[in-house]
N, C-alpha and C positions, 0 to 999 in steps of 0.2 A: 584581593580577593574576598568578597563578600559574602553572597550568598551558597549554599551548600544545597547541592540539587541531587536528588536519586533518579536516576534510571535504571528502567527495568525492561531487559531483553538482551538476546546474546547474537544479535544478526547482520548482515552486512546494513539493514537498515538502522539499527543501534548504533553502531560503529559511524554512520553519518551524524547520528543525531548528537552522539558523545562528543565528536569532533565541532560541531557546532556551539556547543553548551561551552566547551572551557577552549574555544580559538581567540578569544579578547581577555582574558583572564578575568575575568567578572565573576567566574564562579568556582568551587570547587565542587567537583562529579563523586558521586559513591557510585557503584553499578552492583546490582544485584542480576548474576546470571544464572541459565540453565546447564550451560559448559561454557569453559572461560574461552573468549575471545581474545585474540593476541591484542588486538588493536585498540579494543576499548582498554582492557589491563593495563594498557601503559599510558593512556589518558586520565584513569582513575587515582585517586588517593586512596580510596578502599572499595576493594570487592569482597562479593559471596557468592560463592555456587551452593544452587539451591533450585527447589521446585517454584517455578515463576507464579504456575497456580495456584501456591499455596498462601493465603494472606497472610497466617499468622507468621511465617518465616518471614515474608517482605516487610511487614510491619516490627516486626523484632530488630531486623538490620536498620532499616530507616530511622527508628528508635535509637539505637546504638550509634547510628552515624550521625546524630542531632540535624536533619536532612532538611531543610525549611520547604521543600515544594520537592514534590516527584512526577516525573513523568514515563508513562506506560510506552514501550514500542510496539508488541505485539497484541493480540486480539486475545489470545483464550486469558489471560489476567485479567483483564476486561469484565468477561462472562463469568469470572472466579470471584468477582466482587473485592478484587486486590484497591481499587480508588475507594470502595466504601469504608475497608476496615483501617487505610491510612488515615482518610479526613476524620472518622470517628477518633483517629489519635491524636488530632490537631497538626495531619501534614497533610495541605491543600494539595493538591493535584489538578495537573493538567492534561485531563483524560476522563472521558465521562464516566458516570455512577452505572453499577449493572445494570439499572432500568433503562439510563439513556442509552446504553452500548446497543442497547436492543435493535438500534437501526440497525448493526450489523449483525449479531449475533442471533437474530431469530427474523429472517427475513419473510415470516409470514407476518407478525409484528408491525413491521416495515409497512408493507403494500397495505394492508390493513387503515395504520395510522395515516397512510398517505390520501386514501381512498375517504377515509372518514373528516378529513380538514381540506379535501377538495383539492389537493398539491396536484400542479402540473407535472407532468412528464410522467405520471405512471402507466407501465403499459396492461393491457387487458388481463386478468390472472384469475387462478381461484386456486383455493387452499384446501387441501384435502389429508384429514387428519388419519385415514386409513389408506395405506399405499397401493392394496388392490383395485379402491375405488379411483384413484389415481391413473392406473394402468388402465382399467376398464374406460375411463374417459379419452385417455389416448388413444384407445382399441376404435371408438367410436369417433373421436374430429377428423373432419377433414383438412384441417391446416395442422404446419409443421408449429411445433412446441419447444420451450425452452424448459427442463425438468432443472429444478433446485431443493435440494435437503433444504428443510427452514435451516437448521443449525449450521454448526461452522463446519467445512470441510476443508481449510488450509488452501484456498482458491482452486481446488483441482475436483470440485464434487457434482458441476455444473454439465449436465450434457445437452449440446443442441443439436436436436433433429434435421436432416438435412443438409448440417455440417459435420458432425461428429457420429450419431446414429441415426440407424433406418427407424419407421416404426416398431417394427419389432422388438428391436434393440434397444428403443426406448420402453416399452413394455415392462422387458425383460429386467432394466437396469433399476427402474422405480421398484419390483418387485424385491429387490435386494437391499432396499432401503428401510430405515425404521424409525419411526416418529412421522412428522407430518411433512408433507410435500406440497411447492408449490409448483403447479404451473402455467406458464407464461406463455404470452405471444412471442413469436421471434422474431425481433427488430432487425432490419436490416440498415444499414449504412456505416460510419466509421467511430470505433472508439475514442473517448478522450479523457483526462480525467485531470480534475479539478480539485485540488485541495485547499484546506482554508483552516485558519487559526482562528476559533470562537471562544469568547468569553462568559457566555450565557444570553447575549442579546447580539453582539456584534461579531460580523464574520469578517476578517482581513485574509482576501486569496493571496495563493501563489501561483507562478505561473503553469500555464497549462501543458500537461505532458501525455505523451503519447506512450504504453508501452504494448509487449510483446510477449504473450502467453505462450504461443506456440513453439516446440522444442528447434525447429529445424528451418532454415530459411527458406522462403519461399510462404511462410506461414503455414508450415505443414509439419506433421508429425503431434503427438499426443500433447494436450495440455501442461503448463506448468505451473510453478507461483510467478513467473516472467523472469524472462531470457536477457531484456534491456529496455529500454527506453529512451527518449529523446524530446529535448525542449528548443525553444526558438529566440531569439535576440529579441524579439518585440513579445515576449511574453504568450504569443498566441498560437494557433495551428492554422496551415492555410483552407483548410477546409474547412473553419470552426468560424463562420460572419462573424462579427461585433452582436450582432441581434439575436444569434444562439447562443453566444457566451453569456448576453445580459440574462438569457432567458433561464440557464444553468445556475447561474448568481444566487437569481428568484426564489429557483425551486430551492434551493439549498439554503437562502434564508426562512422560506416558510417551512421548510422542517425546524430549524430551530426553534420559531416561534412556536410551531405546534408543540413539540415537547416541552416547552417552557409553559404554554397553557394546560398539558397536561401533568403539570408540577415534576418535572424530570428536567430540568435546564441543561445543556450541554454544554459542557468544559472541553474544551481540550482541540483537535484536529480533526476536521470534516475531511472525508475524502469522498468526493462524488463522482463515480464512473457515470457515462454516459454515452450513450450511442446517437449518434448525430444521424437522424432520418431526414428524408423528404418533409417531413413535416417540424424538423426542428431537436433540440433535444428530447431525448427520454432518459430516463433514469434504470443502467442496468442494475447497480447497489450502491450502495453506501458503506463504508468502511469507517468505525471509530477510531481512527489512527491515520499516520501517515502509511504509503502505500510502499512496498518494497518489489522493484526499485525505483518508484518514483521519488521517496523521499531522497535520495541519490542524485538528483536533477535540481532540485530546488535550494537543498540546506547549503552547497555548497556555495551558492552565490548570493545567497546571503548576505547584507551589506550592514545589518547590526546582529546585535547578540540575541543570540537561541533563546539566551538563560533571562534576556530583559524581556523575551515576548512571553516566554512560562509565567514570570514575576505576572506581565499584565494580565494571561489567562485566568490565571487562580485569582487576581484581587478585584477582577470585572473591569477594567478600566485598558483595555486594548486599542490602540490607535494604530490606523493604515500610516499616520505620519511618522512610526517609531518602526515602519517593518520596511525595508525595500530589499529590491532583489538588482542583480546587476545585468545591464543587456548585454549578455552573451550566449551562446546557444550549448549546451551541454548534450553529451551522448557516454549512457551507460549501458556497456556489455559486462555479460556476466561470464566466468568461468564455470563449466559445470563439469563433473565427472564423468569420463564416459560410460554409456549404457543409463544416462539420467533422460528421463526421470524414472523411467521402469524398474530398470536394475543397473543403478550407481556403481563404479568402481570405487569402494573406500579403503582408504588406509595408503591411497598410491602417492608419492611426494610431489610436489606442484611448485615450481620456483617463479615467482611474480616478477615481470619486468617494467624495469625503472621506465618512466615517460616523462617527457615536457609536456607541461599541461594538463597532466593526469592527474586524478586524483587514485589513490587505493582502498578498497575497504574490503577488510576480513569479514566472511559469511560465516557458512558453514565449514570450517576448516580447523584443524587440529595444529599444536606447535608441540613436538616432539624432538629436544636437543638441538634447539636453534632451527628445526626445518617445518617446513609446513606441511601437510598430509590431509589428503582430502577426508571428506567425511559421506552424508549419503545424501545432501542436496548442495544446493548452489555455493560454488568455493568462495570464487573473490569476484568481485566488480571494481570493473576500470571506469572512470568518468573523466574524458575529456572536456573541456570546457575552453571556451576562443569565439572571436568574434562572428563566425562565421558558423553555419550549421557544417560545411564541409572541413573544415581545418578540425572541429571539436571532435569529429567523426573519425579522420586522418590519425588524429592522435590517441582514441580510445584502443583503434583498429592497429596499431603500430605495436600499443605497450600487449594486448592480448593475446597477438597473434607472434609474439615473442617471446611470451611465458612459456614454461616448461612443465612437461606434465603429462598424464595421461587424460588430458581435458578438451573440451570443445565450447567454441561460442560462435555466437550469429553471427556472421562477417557482414551480414545486410542493415542490420540496425542502423537507425540514423543517416542512411545515405539516401541522396538525392533522386535514386531511381527509386528506391519503396516510397518514398515521400511523393514524389511523382504519380505513382502507383494508386496510393492512396486517394490524392486530391482527384483525380482522373476520374475513379471509382464514386466520389461523393458528387464531381459535377453529373456523372450520367444517371443516379438513382433521383438526382435534381431537375 
């Protein structure tokens, strides 16, 4: 066990990262968590509970643990400058600096940077520093718009006219915001996620994934952090052509080149959320880290060490030859507390069911007296892994449905019926 890696974060995504880092015994793991994740704690040699957005606390723990490298799970520590202070202390990170992370943490910066460098896939947009001016623009516009607070919102701050709110509702929502607001054209199509490892210049892509944000089956209900996701054995999606895929990857490559030209080389994981439209992929957003749940689709099927990839990222010698993924399908289904996301029941016991061909990842859950209890967000994730989508979905569904507690999940994620619906939607648009 050679290298020592520090992981910052305490959710289901980070549990998947911890498992992938320690899987082959190449690295020893230390974990800095906002709260104790039982799954991560069992894998880590050293842990500390603290404020993930306090760079000094994270640095002190990393130094004490003699970490060789660090990787950051959630976005908030990136915005707080955790990477900057770790690297100043001699601990290189597989994560972007605060300036490079603005790709996610400042939506106005992202759009303006894409426009300034002529990067394809940028929707029509306007940035308003005064929310009242944005509300007036919405009132005068004849088109449906997407309302985005410029800063971080935990994936729940976007409002889409014609889908979530009407014009009056959009104007009222904007007036509740503080800070800059980005208004964009509403894109129609099918969303997909492309995640890639980046060493400052090179990108190595992971399999395509599709997430499901709505809380209830049939894509109804309020937006969430993500109820589940799936990937296919060929690492593509049936409604994304090879030409579409190539365009999306080139957009991400162009973004990395643009950031380097601006003096902010990007190292870490780059997450591209795209809307596949009749005119090809357009950028919904970029994230400066793995998605949650999308990380849980790609990390368990890596055929190489995540620890080695982290080393390649920070040393600038990442190679596609050293990163592989099994030719299998994955389906992730999240168990969430009753009432989630608006009024989740916390403190309720939950009992995960074992399943063949299923990975279990702990998320927002507390262990007391050997028993698990819900908190206020997504609780546990089951990931079915199999040769076909049907087998992977059946495995994930069997485990999720057999689990006990006052929790629920979306049974339709990863089903052929839902996939056929998405594919038919894309064909109709084109």
